[in-house]
N, C-alpha and C positions, 0 to 999 in steps of 0.2 A: 831404772824405772821407778824403784822405790823412792829414791831421792826426788826425782822429777814430780812425783805425785803427792808430795807434802802429807805423807801418811794416810792418804785416802784409799789406797790400794789395799785389798784384802786377798783372800785366798783364790787362786785361779779356779773357776768352776766350768769354764767353757772355752773351746778352742775350735774355731770354725774356718775351714778353707773352702772358698767359693771360686772356682775357676771355670771359665768358658772362652770359647772362639765363636764369633759370628761373622761370617764372610771374612774380612781381613782384619778385623778387630780382635784383639786378645785382651781378656780382662782376668786379673788375678787379685784375690782379695783374702786377707788373713784377719781374723776378728778373734780377740781374745776377751774374755769376760771374767771379771773379779767381783767377789761379794765379801763385804766386811759385815759379818753377822751382828756383831755386838753394836755397830753403829747404824746397821741397816743402809749401807752405802754400797751401790752398785756402779762398777766402772767398766765400760766397753771400749776397748782400744782397737782402732782399725788401721791397717796399712793396706793400700790399694793402688794398682797401676791399670790404666787403660791405654793400650798402645796400639798404633797402626802405623807400620813402617818406622819412620824417624819422629813421628808426632807421638806424644804421650801425655796423660795427665797422672801425676802421682800424687798420693795423699800419705805422707810419712808421719803426719801429726795430726790425728783426728781421734776426738773423745766423745762419749756420751755417757754423762754421770747423773745418777738419779738418787734422791733420798726422799722418803714420804714426808710431805709438809714443806718441801722447798722447791723452787723452780729448777729445772734440770740444766745442767750445763751441755751446751752443744758447740763443738769447735770443728774446724776443717784447717788443716795445714797443707797447702798445695804447692807443688812444683810442676810447672808444665811447659811444654814446648810444642806448639800448635802452629802450623802454617809457617814454620820457621821462626816464630817469635817466641821468646822466653819470658816466663812470668813466675814471680813468688807472690803468693797470697795467703792471708791468715785471716780466718773469721772466728769470732767467739761470741756466743750470745746466751742470754738467759730467757728462753721463751715461756709462755703461759705464766708470765710473772704477775702476782696479784698484790704482793706487799710492797709498799712504799719503802719501808725499812730495808728489805732486801735489795731494792734497786739502789738505794743510797749507799749501802755498804759495798755492793760490787762496784758501782760507778766511781765511788770516792777512792777505793783501793786501786782500781784500774788507772785512774788519773795519776795517782802518785808513782805506781810501779811503771807505767809507759813513759813518764817523764824522765826516769832514770835511763831510758833507751832514747831520749830525745824525740819521743813520739807524743802527740798531742791526742789524747782519747776523744776529746769533744769534736775535734776535726774528723776524726776516723769514724765516729758513729754517726755522722751526718746522714750517710746513706740508709741506714737502719732506721733512725729517727724520722726520715721522710717517708718511709714505707716503700722505698724504691727496691728493696730485695725480697722481704717475705711479707705477705699480705694474709689477713685473716687470723693472725695470732699476735697478741701482744708480746712484744721482745724488746729487750735492751741488749747493746753490745756494740761491736765495732767490726770494720774490716780494714786490713792493712794490705797494700799491694806495692810491690817494687818490679817495674817492668824492665826488661832486657837483661836480667841475670837470674840465676838460681841461688838462693841464700839459705841453706839448711839451717845455719847457726842462728839467724834471726828468728827463724820458725820455733826453734828451741827455746830461745830466750823469751819470747813473747809467751809461749805456752807456760813456761815456769811461772810467769807473772800471772797469768790467767787462773792457774791452778790455786795460786796462793790466794787471789782474790775470792775465788769460789769457796775455799776453805774458811775465809772470814765470814761468808754468808752463812754457812753451816753453824758457826757459832751462836747464830741469833735465833730467836724464837721462831718455831715452825708456823706455817699457815698452809692450808690445803690449796693445792694447786693443780688445775685441770691439765695434766701432763698429756692425756689422750688427744686433746685439741691439736697439739703439735705433731704427735706421732701420726695422727690420722692425715693432717695436711702434707706431711713429709711422704708418707707411703701412698698419697693419692696425687693432688696437683703438683707438688714438688718433683716427684718421680717424672710426671709427664713433662714438666718443664725442662728437666735435665735430659730427658730423651730428645727434645728438639734441640737443646744446646749441644749435645754431643753430635748430632746430625749435622748442624751447622757448621760444626768444626771439622767434619770429615770423617767422624767414627760411626761404626754401626753397633749400636747398643739397643737391643729390643726392649720395649717398654716393660714386659713381664719380667725381664731379667733385673731391670733397675728397680722395680718394686720389690722383688725378691731381696735384693741387696739390702735395702732400707729396712725390710722387715727383719732381717737377720740382725742388724745393727741396733735398731731401737724399737721394734715390735714388741708387744706385751709378752712377758715370760711366763704369765699365769693366766688361766682362763677363769672366769666367774660366771655362774649361772645366775640368771636374773631373778628367779624366784623359786620358792620351795616345790612348785609344780615341776619346773624344769629338772630340779634335783631329783625328785621322785621318779620321774620319766627315765633318767639316767641309770638310776639304782635298779629299776625294774628290768632295763634291758641288760644290764650286766648279769643279773641273776638268770635271765633267760638263756644267755650263751656260755655261762660257765658252769 
């Protein structure tokens, strides 16, 4: 893991196991959270499987990386077998990206790195550029698909390239990014979209469970009171009950 993360991984601070069964669908999720205090980098690593009989959707290569002043990195590496069809899929994107410099660094590095794998970044990024995948958030990135087989090795190789490109972004100057726009969208409309997608593919995944999963993965780790009046109210309540 350390080698794969290009020095971004810090101390493990969280380990979440989230499993459930709903009707005939079984879902298991393992989320590990790392924090590198000196660089203020948070890495959340996900392994997940949704299974019903012989059909399954497995996520062995998914990341959520954040650092103040930079767009977050969001990835999904997917191996699935649904309705008898096999698919390997990899998505990587920088959502809520405000800086043209950050975009240039990420896309320039990805073009070079994916070329080493005989892949064309500009071709793979067309679906995202056209707004056909995520709407309501500015995002750059790409989607790779291989139909008819499961290829864990290509997922690993692509993820190595993506993490390297993101590391290059983090070497540039920071700029404030509205990360909450992405997390709010994922925990809201995207959770509902995936509920309908799972249902179409024959799985039973309740909406509240899907929202809970996204909250564990990328929901806010800290709470901020909006003003001094709210802070005073909390302090008064604490004094009354302690």
